[in-house]
N, C-alpha and C positions, 0 to 999 in steps of 0.2 A: 847171216845171209847177206849177200850183195847182189846187185843187179847184174845181169849177164854182160852188160856193157861197161861195168866198172873197171877203170884202169887203176891198178895198184899205185898209190901215190909214191911209194918208194921207188918205183921204176922211173917216174918223172924226176924225183929229187936226186936219184943217183946219176941222172943225166943232165942235171942243172949245170949251166956254163959258169956259174960263180958259186961253187960249193962252199967257199970260205965265207961268203956273206950270208949263208942260209941259217936262220935261227933253228936251234935244236928242237924247239917246241913243234915245228912243222912236222917232225918225224914221229911225234907221239901219237899213238892210236889208242882210242878208248871207246869202241862201239858198245852200245848198251845191250847187255845180254837179254835173252827172253824173246817171247813172241807177242802176237796181238793181245791186247787187253780191252776189257769193257770199261767204259766210263759212264756213270749214271747221268742222265740228262738233267737231273735236279741241280747239279753243280752249276748249271748255266743260268738258272732262272729262279731257284728257290731262295727266298729271303734269308733263310737259315744260313746258307753258305756265304752270302754277302756279309752278314754280320760276323761270321767266323773269320772271314778275310780281314775285316777291320781289326779284329782283336789279335790275330795271329800272323798277319802279313803286313798290313799298313802300319801297325803299331810296333812291329818287331823286325822288319827287314830293311836293309839298305835299299834306297830308291833314289832315282834321278830327280833332281829339282830343276836345274837349268844349266846353262853354260857359264863359265867364269866371266866371259865377255859380257854377259847380261848384267852383271853387278861389278863393274871394274873398279869403281872408286869407293873410298871410305864413306860409309853411310848408305850406299846403294843397297836396296833390299828387294827380294822377290817373295811374293805371297804364294806359297805352295799349298795347293788344295788337293786332298785325296779323300774320297767318300765325304763324310761330314767333318773331317779333321782339317785344320789350317795351321800353318807354321810360317813365321817370318824368318827368312834366311838373309843374313845381313853381313856385308863386308866390313871388317874391323880395321882400325887404324894401322895395325901391324900386317895387314894383308890377309889374315886368316878369315874364316867364315864361322859365324855362329847361327844357331837356329833356336827360335823360341815359339812355344804355342801362342797362337794369335788371340790372346785373351787377357784382359786386364785382371789383375789379382784382387781387385776390389769386388766388382759385381759381374765380371766376365765379359764385358763389352769388347768386341773386336778392337784391337789397337789400330789396325790398318785394313782397308777394304780393297786395295789394289797394290801393284808394284810401285816402287818409288825410287828417287835419286837423292843422294847426299843428305840423308836424314841425320840430325844430330841428337834426336831423342824420339821416344815413342810416348806421346801424351794421349791419354784416354779422353775422347771427346765428351764423355758422360760427366765425370766429376773432376777431371784434370790430373789424376795421378799420373806420374811421369817417370819413365825409366830411360837411361842412356842406351846408346846402341850396344854397349857392352853388357846390358841387362841389369845394371845396377840402379837402385832407386835414387831418383833425383828430387822428386817432390811428392809429398803425400798431403794433399789438401785436407783440412779438417782433422789433422793428426791428433789434436787434443781429444777428439771423440773416439779414438781408437787406441786406448792405452794398451801397451803390450803387443801391438800388432806389427810394429815396424820390422822386427826381426823376421817375421814370417813372410813379408812381402818385399824384403830388401833386395832380392835378386829374382829376375824372371827365370823360371825353370828352363833348362836347356835340353833340346834333342841333340844327339850326336851329329856332327857335321864333318865332312871330309871332301877333299877334291882329288880328282884323278884325271889325267889327260885332258884338262880343260873343262871337265864336267864338275858340277857340284852335287853332292849327295847328302841325304840325311837318314838317320835311323832314330826314331823316337824312343827306342828302348835304351835306358841308361846302362843296362847290363850287357849290351851288345858288344861283340868283338870288333876288331878293326875292319875297315872297308877292304884293306888288302887281304886279310885272312878270308873274308867273305868271297872275294873274287877268286882267290887261289892263284898259285904261281903260274899255272899254264895260261890263264887269261892275261895276266900282267905281262908275261913274256911275249905272248902272241902279238900284242899291240905296241910293244915298247919302241920298235924302230920307226913306225909310221907316224909318230908324233902328232897324235890327234890334237894336242894342245896348240899346235901351230895352225890348225885349220881355222878358217873364218866361216861364219854362218851365213850362207847365201840364200837360205830359205828356211822358214819355220812356220808350218801350217798345222793347225789343230782343227779337227772336224768332229762334230757330233754324229754318232752312228747309233741307230736304233737296234742295239744288240748288246749282250753282255760282253764285257771287255775281254774275257777269255776266248770267246768265239772269234772276235776280231784278231786277237793275237795269233791264234792257231792258224789263221789264213796265211800268216807270214813265218810259220815255223816249219814249213815243208815247201818243196818246190814243184812237185809233180802235178799240182793242180794246173800248171801251165797248159797241159795237154787239152783241157776243156775250157779253162777260164781265159787263157791268153794264147789262143792258137796261132796268132800272128807271130809270136816269138819263135815258133818252130821253123819259120822260114829262114832264120838266121842262126839257129842253134838247136840243141837237143831239147828233150822234154823234162830234163832235170830229175829224172827218175833213177839216175846212176851215181848220185852224189855220195860223198863220204860224210858220216855223222859221228862225232865224238862227244863224249860226256865227261866233264871234269868237275865234279862237285856241283856247285850252283851254276856253272857255265856250260852251255852247249854250243858246239861249233858245227855249223850247218854248211856243207858244201866244200869248204876249205878250197883246195886248188883243183877246180874242175876244168875240163876241156870240152868245149862245145862241139857238137856234131852228131853225137850218138842220140838215138831216140828209141830206147828199148821197147816202149809201148807200140812203136810202129815197126819194130824189127830191124832198125838201122843201127848197125854196130860198127864203130870206127876201130880198126886195128890199132894196137898200142903204138906201133911205129908211126902211123899217121897221126895219132894223138900227140906224140912227142913233137912231130913237125909243126902241128898247129900250136902247141904249147909255146914253142920257141918263136913262132911268127907273132903270136899275141904279145909275148914279152918284148920283142923288138919294137912293135908298134907302140905299146904303152910306154916304153923307155923314152922314145922320142917325143911322145905327147907330153909326158911329165917333165921332160927337160925344159919345155917352154914355161912350166909353172914353178919348178923348184930348182932349175939349173942343174949343175953337175952333181948335186947331191944324189941324183938318180943313180949314179954309178955305185952307190953304197948298197944297192939292192940286188938280190938274186933274181933269177927268172921267176921263181915261185912267188916271191913277194910282189913282183910287178903285175902278175895276172890274178893274184888272189882277190876274190870278192865274196868271201863267205858271209852269210847272213846269220849272225850269231844271237844268242839270248842269254842274259844274266837274270836268273830268277829274282823277282817275279816278272818284271816287265820292261827291261832295258835291252834294246837290240841295236847295238852299233855294228854296222858292217865292218868286215875286216879289209885289209889291204887298202886299195885306193878307191873302193866304193864309197860314195859320199853319204850314203843314207844312214840315218839313225831313227829307229822307231821307238815309240813308247805308247803303251795302252793302259788305260785306267778307267775306273767307274766315272760316270758323269754325275757328280754330286752323290747323293745317297740312293741312287736308283739302279738296281741290278739289271734293268731292262735297257739301259742306255750306257754308252761309253764315249770316251774321247780317244781318238787316234791322232797321234802327233807324228809328223814326218819332218825331220830336219835334213838339210843338205849341208855338209861340211866340206868346203873346197880346200884343196891343198894350197899351201902358201909357203914362200921361202923362209928359211930360218933367219930370224933377226930382223926381218923387214916388217914395218908396222902394218897391221892388218886393217882392212876396211871395217867400219862399224858393222855389228851384226844386223842382219835383216830383221825388221820388226815382225813380231808374230802376227799371222793372219788367222782369224777365227772364222770357221765355216759352220753354219747351222746344219741340222739334219736334212733339210731340203735343198741345201746348196750343193754344188758340184765341185769336185776336185779341180776341174778345168777352170774354175773361177780363181785359181791361184796360178797365174802364168809362170811364176818363179820356179814351179816344179817341172816345167818343160814337159817332155813326153811321159814322165812318170804319172802325171795327173790322169792320163787315159788308162794307164795300167791300174791305178787305184780305183777308177770308176768301174773297171771290170771286177776287181776284187769285191767292191762294195755292192756289186750286183748279186753277190752270194750271201754276204754276212747277215743282213737283217732277215733274209729268207731262211737261213739256217736257224736263227734264234726262234722264229715263228714255228718252223718245222719241229724243233726239239720239244716244244710244248705239247705237240700232238703225237710225237713218235711212240710207236709200240713195236717191240718191247722198249721200255724206257731207259735205253742205254745206247751208246755209240761204240763202234769198234775203232781202235787206234792200231795201226799196223806195226809189225815188228821192225821193219827196216826203214821204209820211206818216211814214216811218222815217228821215228824213235825219239826225236827231240821232244815232241809233244808227249810221248809216253813217259819220258824222264821227267818232264815238267809236272805231270800229274803225280808221279812218285814223290817229288819234293813237296807238292801241294798237300798230299795225304800226310806226310810227315809233319809239316808245319801246322796243319789244322787238327792233328791227332785223330785222323780218320783211319779206319781199317781199309785194306786194299779193296777198291771198288765201291766204297761207301759213298 
């Protein structure tokens, strides 16, 4: 099923003025079959599901840690926290990245309590046992009292670590496949030309939200909530109820190349010929805007690539926008509490190939009672997030009361959420609807 105002993407691509520049992956279509499904509300607040997520998602899935620019030099490290788990992610002398559980192999004391720069070793403050940034044992104080133990503690255990497009990822599962296989060829091909590794981080804001992380994420996995949540956006475009949704394994593509103007919920339907006209106008505007940022490199892009701003999701919680949209979302539990989460919004600005980038913007932390508008680096997005967060805690509260104890997820407009829960059930070993 498609919205009545949906314009077939092939029509736009067939009329692209630079067809030789168009990535083949843009033509791939993979809508999720099936119709509306029920999702039990217990998934959003029951401790049982939080604990299952730790075991089957946070200990088993590839997940975003930081940008490579956050740990550019040898010995720079990032303390990654997810639920009650912690990992030290460290830049090595050869430029690679390693990740270790943040615990001394003697008595388990945290080796580090925050991010840091240019470390040469990790020395436990408790008894002084010390490992190099390569994870190898350097000093075992009181070794005479631990006969036969050296071999067991000679190397810090490692989580798998990998980089992609300027991002750093880890997977704590030693049996996990590669990050590339997890992403899949469609996701890798979709982002290949836009060179996210060249972007510089102009904003990085993390906010505490009083709601389960899945509720917060779902607010950004469909667009048609604009009709009620962001009505001001309808003055300059459509209600986003006519977008295209594709599913490729762990990656969901939301929106892809959309054309503003139609508002199917209000009965406003733009003819496809007018849609093509708007499509080309948007491409021309963006081409000249981007020329001021990346120079003549902009000529390497088709019309579709210039206007694409899909808001995508890699299971479980990594959402980099496509095209020239600057937004990257990440959602995760706040500590070990299923009733609170952290929403992170990064803005990655285009930057010319080969030109030194500005240093990444320091991360700003906002508490549950702070407002997104206290982060001026987000610009107008801050007010949009305020509107979104006017729903999210209230959804969390409502789900604890809701009868019957399930929610409906639609077949078309919420198909990416529907697919996410399909993957969730597979990961946690749940029956459909459990």
